[in-house]
All heavy atoms as TSV, in Angstrom:
chain	resi	resn	atom	element	x	y	z
A	1	MET	N	N	160.096	83.844	110.095
A	1	MET	CA	C	160.425	83.012	108.954
A	1	MET	C	C	161.935	82.914	108.814
A	1	MET	O	O	162.645	83.891	108.912
A	1	MET	CB	C	159.817	83.608	107.690
A	1	MET	CG	C	160.146	82.853	106.454
A	1	MET	SD	S	159.330	83.580	105.034
A	1	MET	CE	C	159.986	82.532	103.792
A	2	GLU	N	N	162.407	81.739	108.569
A	2	GLU	CA	C	163.832	81.509	108.370
A	2	GLU	C	C	164.200	81.774	106.914
A	2	GLU	O	O	163.448	81.430	106.009
A	2	GLU	CB	C	164.189	80.072	108.724
A	2	GLU	CG	C	164.107	79.789	110.202
A	2	GLU	CD	C	165.270	80.362	110.976
A	2	GLU	OE1	O	166.416	80.246	110.516
A	2	GLU	OE2	O	165.019	80.954	112.042
A	3	TYR	N	N	165.327	82.389	106.715
A	3	TYR	CA	C	165.820	82.650	105.376
A	3	TYR	C	C	167.323	82.732	105.428
A	3	TYR	O	O	167.918	82.800	106.499
A	3	TYR	CB	C	165.215	83.921	104.786
A	3	TYR	CG	C	165.514	85.147	105.599
A	3	TYR	CD1	C	166.656	85.892	105.374
A	3	TYR	CD2	C	164.664	85.572	106.609
A	3	TYR	CE1	C	166.946	87.010	106.120
A	3	TYR	CE2	C	164.943	86.684	107.362
A	3	TYR	CZ	C	166.080	87.399	107.113
A	3	TYR	OH	O	166.371	88.500	107.866
A	4	ARG	N	N	167.927	82.738	104.287
A	4	ARG	CA	C	169.367	82.890	104.151
A	4	ARG	C	C	169.632	84.249	103.528
A	4	ARG	O	O	168.874	84.714	102.694
A	4	ARG	CB	C	169.926	81.781	103.276
A	4	ARG	CG	C	169.674	80.409	103.862
A	4	ARG	CD	C	169.964	79.304	102.896
A	4	ARG	NE	N	171.394	79.260	102.580
A	4	ARG	CZ	C	171.904	78.527	101.612
A	4	ARG	NH1	N	171.120	77.789	100.850
A	4	ARG	NH2	N	173.189	78.525	101.376
A	5	SER	N	N	170.698	84.883	103.946
A	5	SER	CA	C	171.024	86.173	103.366
A	5	SER	C	C	172.177	86.012	102.389
A	5	SER	O	O	173.072	85.194	102.576
A	5	SER	CB	C	171.389	87.183	104.455
A	5	SER	OG	O	172.475	86.718	105.211
A	6	GLY	N	N	172.099	86.794	101.322
A	6	GLY	CA	C	173.133	86.752	100.296
A	6	GLY	C	C	173.658	88.147	100.028
A	6	GLY	O	O	172.927	89.125	100.133
A	7	LEU	N	N	174.927	88.243	99.708
A	7	LEU	CA	C	175.562	89.518	99.435
A	7	LEU	C	C	176.375	89.394	98.152
A	7	LEU	O	O	177.200	88.486	98.011
A	7	LEU	CB	C	176.477	89.913	100.594
A	7	LEU	CG	C	177.163	91.256	100.507
A	7	LEU	CD1	C	176.129	92.385	100.562
A	7	LEU	CD2	C	178.156	91.410	101.623
A	8	CYS	N	N	176.131	90.320	97.230
A	8	CYS	CA	C	176.867	90.315	95.963
A	8	CYS	C	C	178.292	90.802	96.208
A	8	CYS	O	O	178.509	91.831	96.859
A	8	CYS	CB	C	176.173	91.213	94.942
A	8	CYS	SG	S	177.077	91.334	93.384
A	9	SER	N	N	179.254	90.073	95.686
A	9	SER	CA	C	180.657	90.447	95.873
A	9	SER	C	C	181.064	91.628	94.998
A	9	SER	O	O	182.061	92.283	95.273
A	9	SER	CB	C	181.564	89.251	95.580
A	9	SER	OG	O	181.363	88.805	94.261
A	10	SER	N	N	180.273	91.955	93.988
A	10	SER	CA	C	180.618	93.054	93.085
A	10	SER	C	C	179.973	94.381	93.476
A	10	SER	O	O	180.641	95.402	93.540
A	10	SER	CB	C	180.204	92.708	91.660
A	10	SER	OG	O	180.886	91.573	91.227
A	11	CYS	N	N	178.659	94.375	93.714
A	11	CYS	CA	C	177.950	95.636	93.951
A	11	CYS	C	C	177.354	95.751	95.349
A	11	CYS	O	O	176.667	96.723	95.651
A	11	CYS	CB	C	176.844	95.822	92.908
A	11	CYS	SG	S	175.454	94.685	93.092
A	12	ASP	N	N	177.599	94.782	96.223
A	12	ASP	CA	C	177.099	94.778	97.606
A	12	ASP	C	C	175.579	94.757	97.712
A	12	ASP	O	O	175.022	95.169	98.718
A	12	ASP	CB	C	177.652	95.959	98.410
A	12	ASP	CG	C	179.136	95.813	98.678
A	12	ASP	OD1	O	179.609	94.666	98.749
A	12	ASP	OD2	O	179.821	96.845	98.832
A	13	ALA	N	N	174.894	94.291	96.680
A	13	ALA	CA	C	173.442	94.136	96.754
A	13	ALA	C	C	173.134	93.025	97.751
A	13	ALA	O	O	173.849	92.031	97.823
A	13	ALA	CB	C	172.862	93.785	95.387
A	14	GLU	N	N	172.081	93.218	98.538
A	14	GLU	CA	C	171.711	92.240	99.546
A	14	GLU	C	C	170.431	91.528	99.147
A	14	GLU	O	O	169.511	92.138	98.615
A	14	GLU	CB	C	171.534	92.925	100.894
A	14	GLU	CG	C	172.824	93.528	101.405
A	14	GLU	CD	C	172.654	94.202	102.748
A	14	GLU	OE1	O	171.540	94.197	103.295
A	14	GLU	OE2	O	173.654	94.726	103.242
A	15	TYR	N	N	170.398	90.229	99.416
A	15	TYR	CA	C	169.249	89.409	99.060
A	15	TYR	C	C	168.818	88.566	100.250
A	15	TYR	O	O	169.653	88.183	101.078
A	15	TYR	CB	C	169.601	88.470	97.891
A	15	TYR	CG	C	169.887	89.194	96.611
A	15	TYR	CD1	C	171.187	89.538	96.264
A	15	TYR	CD2	C	168.864	89.545	95.751
A	15	TYR	CE1	C	171.460	90.207	95.083
A	15	TYR	CE2	C	169.126	90.209	94.565
A	15	TYR	CZ	C	170.424	90.542	94.244
A	15	TYR	OH	O	170.683	91.202	93.082
A	16	ARG	N	N	167.530	88.263	100.314
A	16	ARG	CA	C	166.978	87.314	101.277
A	16	ARG	C	C	166.507	86.112	100.473
A	16	ARG	O	O	165.612	86.230	99.646
A	16	ARG	CB	C	165.830	87.939	102.045
A	16	ARG	CG	C	166.306	88.997	103.012
A	16	ARG	CD	C	165.228	89.720	103.729
A	16	ARG	NE	N	164.084	88.889	104.075
A	16	ARG	CZ	C	163.128	89.254	104.888
A	16	ARG	NH1	N	163.144	90.437	105.423
A	16	ARG	NH2	N	162.122	88.452	105.145
A	17	ILE	N	N	167.119	84.966	100.738
A	17	ILE	CA	C	166.857	83.764	99.955
A	17	ILE	C	C	166.143	82.740	100.842
A	17	ILE	O	O	166.564	82.520	101.987
A	17	ILE	CB	C	168.185	83.171	99.425
A	17	ILE	CG1	C	168.840	84.148	98.440
A	17	ILE	CG2	C	167.959	81.856	98.726
A	17	ILE	CD1	C	169.877	84.999	99.026
A	18	PRO	N	N	165.084	82.109	100.365
A	18	PRO	CA	C	164.388	81.085	101.156
A	18	PRO	C	C	165.340	79.953	101.539
A	18	PRO	O	O	166.282	79.634	100.807
A	18	PRO	CB	C	163.298	80.572	100.218
A	18	PRO	CG	C	163.142	81.620	99.178
A	18	PRO	CD	C	164.457	82.319	99.059
A	19	THR	N	N	165.098	79.340	102.691
A	19	THR	CA	C	165.982	78.276	103.164
A	19	THR	C	C	165.933	77.035	102.273
A	19	THR	O	O	166.855	76.229	102.311
A	19	THR	CB	C	165.634	77.865	104.603
A	19	THR	OG1	O	164.248	77.522	104.670
A	19	THR	CG2	C	165.932	78.983	105.579
A	20	ASN	N	N	164.892	76.888	101.463
A	20	ASN	CA	C	164.822	75.710	100.594
A	20	ASN	C	C	165.677	75.860	99.338
A	20	ASN	O	O	165.784	74.925	98.559
A	20	ASN	CB	C	163.372	75.383	100.220
A	20	ASN	CG	C	162.696	76.500	99.461
A	20	ASN	OD1	O	163.263	77.560	99.258
A	20	ASN	ND2	N	161.462	76.262	99.067
A	21	PHE	N	N	166.313	77.013	99.114
A	21	PHE	CA	C	167.249	77.203	98.005
A	21	PHE	C	C	168.540	76.479	98.382
A	21	PHE	O	O	169.196	76.833	99.368
A	21	PHE	CB	C	167.500	78.689	97.759
A	21	PHE	CG	C	168.337	78.972	96.546
A	21	PHE	CD1	C	167.785	78.895	95.281
A	21	PHE	CD2	C	169.661	79.333	96.678
A	21	PHE	CE1	C	168.553	79.165	94.148
A	21	PHE	CE2	C	170.433	79.611	95.559
A	21	PHE	CZ	C	169.873	79.518	94.295
A	22	ALA	N	N	168.905	75.459	97.641
A	22	ALA	CA	C	169.973	74.545	98.044
A	22	ALA	C	C	171.390	75.050	97.768
A	22	ALA	O	O	172.334	74.589	98.385
A	22	ALA	CB	C	169.783	73.206	97.347
A	23	HIS	N	N	171.570	75.993	96.885
A	23	HIS	CA	C	172.910	76.407	96.463
A	23	HIS	C	C	173.508	77.451	97.402
A	23	HIS	O	O	172.800	78.139	98.124
A	23	HIS	CB	C	172.869	76.946	95.039
A	23	HIS	CG	C	172.264	75.972	94.073
A	23	HIS	ND1	N	172.902	74.821	93.679
A	23	HIS	CD2	C	171.056	75.960	93.464
A	23	HIS	CE1	C	172.121	74.152	92.849
A	23	HIS	NE2	N	170.996	74.822	92.701
A	24	ASP	N	N	174.833	77.579	97.370
A	24	ASP	CA	C	175.536	78.565	98.192
A	24	ASP	C	C	175.939	79.799	97.398
A	24	ASP	O	O	176.488	80.741	97.966
A	24	ASP	CB	C	176.787	77.941	98.804
A	24	ASP	CG	C	176.446	76.895	99.845
A	24	ASP	OD1	O	175.383	77.013	100.479
A	24	ASP	OD2	O	177.249	75.962	100.014
A	25	GLN	N	N	175.693	79.794	96.089
A	25	GLN	CA	C	175.989	80.950	95.244
A	25	GLN	C	C	174.863	81.129	94.244
A	25	GLN	O	O	174.190	80.176	93.868
A	25	GLN	CB	C	177.302	80.758	94.489
A	25	GLN	CG	C	178.512	80.733	95.374
A	25	GLN	CD	C	179.783	80.613	94.553
A	25	GLN	OE1	O	179.756	80.381	93.347
A	25	GLN	NE2	N	180.913	80.783	95.211
A	26	ALA	N	N	174.682	82.378	93.808
A	26	ALA	CA	C	173.674	82.689	92.791
A	26	ALA	C	C	174.180	83.877	91.985
A	26	ALA	O	O	175.189	84.500	92.321
A	26	ALA	CB	C	172.334	83.005	93.445
A	27	ARG	N	N	173.486	84.225	90.930
A	27	ARG	CA	C	173.847	85.354	90.069
A	27	ARG	C	C	173.080	86.581	90.538
A	27	ARG	O	O	171.891	86.532	90.798
A	27	ARG	CB	C	173.477	85.014	88.628
A	27	ARG	CG	C	173.882	86.019	87.603
A	27	ARG	CD	C	175.344	86.062	87.269
A	27	ARG	NE	N	175.939	84.755	87.033
A	27	ARG	CZ	C	177.221	84.484	87.264
A	27	ARG	NH1	N	178.029	85.397	87.700
A	27	ARG	NH2	N	177.697	83.284	87.045
A	28	CYS	N	N	173.763	87.722	90.651
A	28	CYS	CA	C	173.156	88.977	91.081
A	28	CYS	C	C	172.231	89.500	89.990
A	28	CYS	O	O	172.608	89.542	88.813
A	28	CYS	CB	C	174.231	90.002	91.390
A	28	CYS	SG	S	173.610	91.613	91.905
A	29	ARG	N	N	171.053	89.921	90.367
A	29	ARG	CA	C	170.087	90.460	89.401
A	29	ARG	C	C	170.465	91.861	88.938
A	29	ARG	O	O	170.080	92.290	87.863
A	29	ARG	CB	C	168.695	90.525	90.020
A	29	ARG	CG	C	168.076	89.184	90.237
A	29	ARG	CD	C	166.691	89.345	90.797
A	29	ARG	NE	N	166.078	88.045	91.025
A	29	ARG	CZ	C	164.903	87.886	91.565
A	29	ARG	NH1	N	164.203	88.923	91.954
A	29	ARG	NH2	N	164.413	86.683	91.744
A	30	GLN	N	N	171.232	92.586	89.756
A	30	GLN	CA	C	171.559	93.965	89.415
A	30	GLN	C	C	172.775	94.086	88.504
A	30	GLN	O	O	172.754	94.819	87.530
A	30	GLN	CB	C	171.788	94.770	90.693
A	30	GLN	CG	C	170.535	94.922	91.510
A	30	GLN	CD	C	170.765	95.743	92.761
A	30	GLN	OE1	O	171.806	96.363	92.927
A	30	GLN	NE2	N	169.785	95.756	93.638
A	31	CYS	N	N	173.854	93.355	88.853
A	31	CYS	CA	C	175.087	93.538	88.087
A	31	CYS	C	C	175.587	92.271	87.412
A	31	CYS	O	O	176.539	92.326	86.629
A	31	CYS	CB	C	176.185	94.095	88.995
A	31	CYS	SG	S	176.829	92.882	90.163
A	32	GLY	N	N	175.001	91.124	87.736
A	32	GLY	CA	C	175.447	89.873	87.146
A	32	GLY	C	C	176.600	89.228	87.888
A	32	GLY	O	O	177.116	88.208	87.464
A	33	GLY	N	N	177.015	89.825	89.017
A	33	GLY	CA	C	178.115	89.265	89.808
A	33	GLY	C	C	177.667	88.039	90.585
A	33	GLY	O	O	176.557	87.546	90.436
A	34	THR	N	N	178.544	87.559	91.445
A	34	THR	CA	C	178.260	86.366	92.239
A	34	THR	C	C	177.729	86.763	93.603
A	34	THR	O	O	178.344	87.556	94.317
A	34	THR	CB	C	179.532	85.522	92.414
A	34	THR	OG1	O	180.024	85.181	91.127
A	34	THR	CG2	C	179.251	84.257	93.198
A	35	VAL	N	N	176.583	86.187	93.978
A	35	VAL	CA	C	175.999	86.400	95.300
A	35	VAL	C	C	176.393	85.206	96.162
A	35	VAL	O	O	176.093	84.068	95.820
A	35	VAL	CB	C	174.461	86.517	95.227
A	35	VAL	CG1	C	173.860	86.633	96.621
A	35	VAL	CG2	C	174.062	87.702	94.376
A	36	HIS	N	N	177.083	85.473	97.255
A	36	HIS	CA	C	177.468	84.426	98.190
A	36	HIS	C	C	176.385	84.343	99.253
A	36	HIS	O	O	176.079	85.329	99.921
A	36	HIS	CB	C	178.830	84.732	98.807
A	36	HIS	CG	C	179.917	84.779	97.786
A	36	HIS	ND1	N	180.480	83.647	97.265
A	36	HIS	CD2	C	180.507	85.825	97.163
A	36	HIS	CE1	C	181.389	83.981	96.373
A	36	HIS	NE2	N	181.425	85.306	96.283
A	37	ILE	N	N	175.820	83.154	99.417
A	37	ILE	CA	C	174.685	82.954	100.300
A	37	ILE	C	C	175.160	82.282	101.581
A	37	ILE	O	O	175.776	81.221	101.544
A	37	ILE	CB	C	173.602	82.102	99.618
A	37	ILE	CG1	C	173.194	82.780	98.311
A	37	ILE	CG2	C	172.409	81.903	100.533
A	37	ILE	CD1	C	172.347	81.921	97.416
A	38	GLY	N	N	174.852	82.919	102.705
A	38	GLY	CA	C	175.268	82.404	103.999
A	38	GLY	C	C	174.261	81.426	104.583
A	38	GLY	O	O	173.253	81.103	103.960
A	39	PRO	N	N	174.525	80.949	105.802
A	39	PRO	CA	C	173.608	80.013	106.462
A	39	PRO	C	C	172.307	80.693	106.870
A	39	PRO	O	O	172.204	81.926	106.871
A	39	PRO	CB	C	174.402	79.559	107.687
A	39	PRO	CG	C	175.349	80.667	107.946
A	39	PRO	CD	C	175.681	81.254	106.606
A	40	ALA	N	N	171.315	79.899	107.246
A	40	ALA	CA	C	170.009	80.422	107.651
A	40	ALA	C	C	170.151	81.290	108.898
A	40	ALA	O	O	170.919	80.980	109.804
A	40	ALA	CB	C	169.048	79.276	107.922
A	41	THR	N	N	169.425	82.413	108.913
A	41	THR	CA	C	169.426	83.317	110.058
A	41	THR	C	C	168.001	83.724	110.380
A	41	THR	O	O	167.114	83.634	109.550
A	41	THR	CB	C	170.230	84.603	109.769
A	41	THR	OG1	O	169.644	85.277	108.676
A	41	THR	CG2	C	171.674	84.299	109.465
A	42	SER	N	N	167.805	84.200	111.576
A	42	SER	CA	C	166.488	84.719	111.929
A	42	SER	C	C	166.429	86.193	111.556
A	42	SER	O	O	167.453	86.842	111.330
A	42	SER	CB	C	166.229	84.538	113.420
A	42	SER	OG	O	167.092	85.365	114.169
A	43	GLU	N	N	165.246	86.749	111.480
A	43	GLU	CA	C	165.095	88.156	111.108
A	43	GLU	C	C	165.767	89.079	112.107
A	43	GLU	O	O	166.318	90.113	111.738
A	43	GLU	CB	C	163.616	88.508	110.974
A	43	GLU	CG	C	163.006	87.968	109.713
A	43	GLU	CD	C	161.632	88.549	109.448
A	43	GLU	OE1	O	161.448	89.761	109.665
A	43	GLU	OE2	O	160.762	87.787	109.026
A	44	GLU	N	N	165.754	88.724	113.374
A	44	GLU	CA	C	166.362	89.574	114.390
A	44	GLU	C	C	167.873	89.690	114.185
A	44	GLU	O	O	168.429	90.786	114.241
A	44	GLU	CB	C	166.076	89.000	115.779
A	44	GLU	CG	C	166.558	89.901	116.901
A	44	GLU	CD	C	166.147	89.360	118.256
A	44	GLU	OE1	O	164.991	88.955	118.400
A	44	GLU	OE2	O	167.005	89.374	119.155
A	45	LYS	N	N	168.537	88.573	113.918
A	45	LYS	CA	C	169.976	88.612	113.651
A	45	LYS	C	C	170.278	89.429	112.400
A	45	LYS	O	O	171.234	90.186	112.352
A	45	LYS	CB	C	170.527	87.199	113.494
A	45	LYS	CG	C	170.609	86.433	114.781
A	45	LYS	CD	C	171.202	85.070	114.518
A	45	LYS	CE	C	171.248	84.231	115.777
A	45	LYS	NZ	N	171.785	82.900	115.522
A	46	GLU	N	N	169.445	89.277	111.379
A	46	GLU	CA	C	169.654	90.010	110.130
A	46	GLU	C	C	169.465	91.510	110.356
A	46	GLU	O	O	170.220	92.331	109.832
A	46	GLU	CB	C	168.684	89.503	109.060
A	46	GLU	CG	C	168.875	90.144	107.713
A	46	GLU	CD	C	170.206	89.807	107.066
A	46	GLU	OE1	O	170.872	88.853	107.475
A	46	GLU	OE2	O	170.580	90.531	106.128
A	47	ARG	N	N	168.480	91.883	111.133
A	47	ARG	CA	C	168.230	93.298	111.425
A	47	ARG	C	C	169.420	93.910	112.157
A	47	ARG	O	O	169.853	95.014	111.836
A	47	ARG	CB	C	166.957	93.432	112.274
A	47	ARG	CG	C	166.472	94.844	112.383
A	47	ARG	CD	C	165.149	94.963	113.129
A	47	ARG	NE	N	164.154	94.036	112.618
A	47	ARG	CZ	C	163.536	93.121	113.360
A	47	ARG	NH1	N	163.817	92.986	114.636
A	47	ARG	NH2	N	162.629	92.331	112.832
A	48	GLU	N	N	169.987	93.170	113.122
A	48	GLU	CA	C	171.169	93.652	113.842
A	48	GLU	C	C	172.353	93.830	112.896
A	48	GLU	O	O	173.089	94.804	112.987
A	48	GLU	CB	C	171.541	92.677	114.949
A	48	GLU	CG	C	170.580	92.674	116.107
A	48	GLU	CD	C	170.930	91.617	117.135
A	48	GLU	OE1	O	172.050	91.034	117.048
A	48	GLU	OE2	O	170.103	91.376	118.016
A	49	ARG	N	N	172.532	92.881	111.980
A	49	ARG	CA	C	173.635	92.970	111.026
A	49	ARG	C	C	173.499	94.199	110.134
A	49	ARG	O	O	174.461	94.913	109.871
A	49	ARG	CB	C	173.688	91.696	110.162
A	49	ARG	CG	C	174.898	91.648	109.247
A	49	ARG	CD	C	174.821	90.485	108.287
A	49	ARG	NE	N	173.804	90.652	107.277
A	49	ARG	CZ	C	173.928	91.430	106.193
A	49	ARG	NH1	N	175.024	92.119	106.000
A	49	ARG	NH2	N	172.955	91.520	105.321
A	50	LEU	N	N	172.268	94.475	109.681
A	50	LEU	CA	C	172.035	95.634	108.828
A	50	LEU	C	C	172.271	96.938	109.587
A	50	LEU	O	O	172.804	97.893	109.024
A	50	LEU	CB	C	170.618	95.601	108.258
A	50	LEU	CG	C	170.365	94.527	107.203
A	50	LEU	CD1	C	168.886	94.506	106.821
A	50	LEU	CD2	C	171.224	94.741	105.990
A	51	GLU	N	N	171.891	96.982	110.857
A	51	GLU	CA	C	172.121	98.187	111.659
A	51	GLU	C	C	173.611	98.445	111.823
A	51	GLU	O	O	174.060	99.584	111.729
A	51	GLU	CB	C	171.439	98.048	113.011
A	51	GLU	CG	C	169.937	98.172	112.931
A	51	GLU	CD	C	169.263	97.918	114.262
A	51	GLU	OE1	O	169.971	97.778	115.286
A	51	GLU	OE2	O	168.031	97.857	114.267
A	52	ARG	N	N	174.390	97.396	112.067
A	52	ARG	CA	C	175.836	97.566	112.187
A	52	ARG	C	C	176.441	98.031	110.877
A	52	ARG	O	O	177.335	98.870	110.847
A	52	ARG	CB	C	176.493	96.259	112.603
A	52	ARG	CG	C	176.370	95.974	114.090
A	52	ARG	CD	C	177.060	94.715	114.405
A	52	ARG	NE	N	176.206	93.705	113.757
A	52	ARG	CZ	C	176.404	92.429	113.756
A	52	ARG	NH1	N	177.433	91.936	114.322
A	52	ARG	NH2	N	175.586	91.595	113.160
A	53	LYS	N	N	175.959	97.506	109.757
A	53	LYS	CA	C	176.483	97.890	108.450
A	53	LYS	C	C	176.189	99.355	108.163
A	53	LYS	O	O	177.040	100.086	107.675
A	53	LYS	CB	C	175.891	97.011	107.351
A	53	LYS	CG	C	176.467	97.313	105.997
A	53	LYS	CD	C	175.935	96.409	104.932
A	53	LYS	CE	C	176.523	96.815	103.592
A	53	LYS	NZ	N	175.992	96.050	102.507
A	54	LYS	N	N	174.979	99.818	108.484
A	54	LYS	CA	C	174.633	101.216	108.244
A	54	LYS	C	C	175.488	102.145	109.093
A	54	LYS	O	O	175.857	103.222	108.657
A	54	LYS	CB	C	173.157	101.442	108.526
A	54	LYS	CG	C	172.267	100.766	107.517
A	54	LYS	CD	C	171.055	101.586	107.264
A	54	LYS	CE	C	170.164	100.861	106.301
A	54	LYS	NZ	N	170.211	101.399	104.989
A	55	ALA	N	N	175.838	101.723	110.320
A	55	ALA	CA	C	176.678	102.537	111.193
A	55	ALA	C	C	178.094	102.657	110.646
A	55	ALA	O	O	178.800	103.609	110.944
A	55	ALA	CB	C	176.698	101.945	112.595
A	56	ALA	N	N	178.513	101.698	109.825
A	56	ALA	CA	C	179.864	101.689	109.281
A	56	ALA	C	C	180.044	102.712	108.167
A	56	ALA	O	O	181.156	103.023	107.786
A	56	ALA	CB	C	180.203	100.297	108.769
A	57	GLY	N	N	178.970	103.257	107.621
A	57	GLY	CA	C	179.092	104.235	106.557
A	57	GLY	C	C	178.303	103.820	105.332
A	57	GLY	O	O	177.664	102.778	105.314
A	58	PRO	N	N	178.351	104.639	104.297
A	58	PRO	CA	C	177.579	104.343	103.084
A	58	PRO	C	C	178.146	103.134	102.341
A	58	PRO	O	O	179.341	102.855	102.394
A	58	PRO	CB	C	177.721	105.608	102.244
A	58	PRO	CG	C	178.966	106.245	102.732
A	58	PRO	CD	C	179.085	105.882	104.182
A	59	SER	N	N	177.261	102.438	101.655
A	59	SER	CA	C	177.686	101.288	100.863
A	59	SER	C	C	178.359	101.772	99.582
A	59	SER	O	O	178.319	102.957	99.237
A	59	SER	CB	C	176.478	100.421	100.511
A	59	SER	OG	O	175.643	101.109	99.608
A	60	MET	N	N	178.959	100.841	98.880
A	60	MET	CA	C	179.616	101.170	97.608
A	60	MET	C	C	178.593	101.748	96.633
A	60	MET	O	O	178.868	102.718	95.931
A	60	MET	CB	C	180.270	99.923	97.014
A	60	MET	CG	C	180.899	100.165	95.664
A	60	MET	SD	S	182.291	101.284	95.714
A	60	MET	CE	C	183.555	100.168	96.225
A	61	LYS	N	N	177.405	101.169	96.599
A	61	LYS	CA	C	176.359	101.650	95.706
A	61	LYS	C	C	175.975	103.089	96.049
A	61	LYS	O	O	175.840	103.931	95.162
A	61	LYS	CB	C	175.137	100.735	95.803
A	61	LYS	CG	C	174.027	101.104	94.876
A	61	LYS	CD	C	172.886	100.117	95.003
A	61	LYS	CE	C	171.733	100.474	94.111
A	61	LYS	NZ	N	170.619	99.528	94.256
A	62	GLU	N	N	175.833	103.386	97.338
A	62	GLU	CA	C	175.484	104.742	97.760
A	62	GLU	C	C	176.589	105.737	97.403
A	62	GLU	O	O	176.311	106.859	96.985
A	62	GLU	CB	C	175.214	104.767	99.259
A	62	GLU	CG	C	173.949	104.023	99.644
A	62	GLU	CD	C	173.814	103.812	101.124
A	62	GLU	OE1	O	174.836	103.802	101.836
A	62	GLU	OE2	O	172.682	103.646	101.588
A	63	ARG	N	N	177.838	105.321	97.538
A	63	ARG	CA	C	178.945	106.212	97.179
A	63	ARG	C	C	178.982	106.489	95.688
A	63	ARG	O	O	179.222	107.623	95.254
A	63	ARG	CB	C	180.274	105.625	97.644
A	63	ARG	CG	C	180.444	105.685	99.152
A	63	ARG	CD	C	181.770	105.178	99.539
A	63	ARG	NE	N	181.711	103.716	99.387
A	63	ARG	CZ	C	182.578	102.869	99.891
A	63	ARG	NH1	N	183.608	103.298	100.534
A	63	ARG	NH2	N	182.427	101.578	99.711
A	64	LEU	N	N	178.733	105.462	94.866
A	64	LEU	CA	C	178.733	105.661	93.414
A	64	LEU	C	C	177.582	106.564	92.975
A	64	LEU	O	O	177.747	107.413	92.096
A	64	LEU	CB	C	178.653	104.310	92.698
A	64	LEU	CG	C	179.886	103.440	92.812
A	64	LEU	CD1	C	179.612	102.061	92.225
A	64	LEU	CD2	C	181.056	104.089	92.125
A	65	LEU	N	N	176.417	106.378	93.591
A	65	LEU	CA	C	175.278	107.229	93.243
A	65	LEU	C	C	175.522	108.679	93.664
A	65	LEU	O	O	175.091	109.595	92.991
A	65	LEU	CB	C	174.000	106.693	93.902
A	65	LEU	CG	C	173.465	105.388	93.310
A	65	LEU	CD1	C	172.299	104.884	94.135
A	65	LEU	CD2	C	173.031	105.582	91.864
A	66	ALA	N	N	176.228	108.890	94.755
A	66	ALA	CA	C	176.525	110.238	95.225
A	66	ALA	C	C	177.467	110.969	94.265
A	66	ALA	O	O	177.401	112.187	94.122
A	66	ALA	CB	C	177.117	110.192	96.617
A	67	LYS	N	N	178.334	110.217	93.604
A	67	LYS	CA	C	179.278	110.825	92.651
A	67	LYS	C	C	178.574	111.348	91.403
A	67	LYS	O	O	179.065	112.244	90.751
A	67	LYS	CB	C	180.358	109.828	92.245
A	67	LYS	CG	C	181.368	109.587	93.318
A	67	LYS	CD	C	182.457	108.656	92.795
A	67	LYS	CE	C	183.505	108.407	93.836
A	67	LYS	NZ	N	184.558	107.522	93.343
A	68	ARG	N	N	177.436	110.744	91.070
A	68	ARG	CA	C	176.715	111.146	89.857
A	68	ARG	C	C	176.107	112.445	90.089
A	68	ARG	O	O	175.800	113.365	89.978
A	68	ARG	CB	C	175.632	110.142	89.514
A	68	ARG	CG	C	176.239	108.861	89.029
A	68	ARG	CD	C	175.160	107.921	88.617
A	68	ARG	NE	N	175.737	106.667	88.189
A	68	ARG	CZ	C	175.046	105.657	87.775
A	68	ARG	NH1	N	173.761	105.706	87.696
A	68	ARG	NH2	N	175.635	104.558	87.413
């Protein structure tokens, strides 16, 4: 299935948005920030991107939760 991926600029929350969603930005459900939505990708490309991101270290959300 084709979908677009979105990333919140404030809290780094990740979203999978259907390709029929016409806008390039949306409101984050977690923090209310702006989600920037990229072009359509296949699941395989998205999985590779997530693996590279995890190898880079913990996300901002994970670091904040660790401080608590």
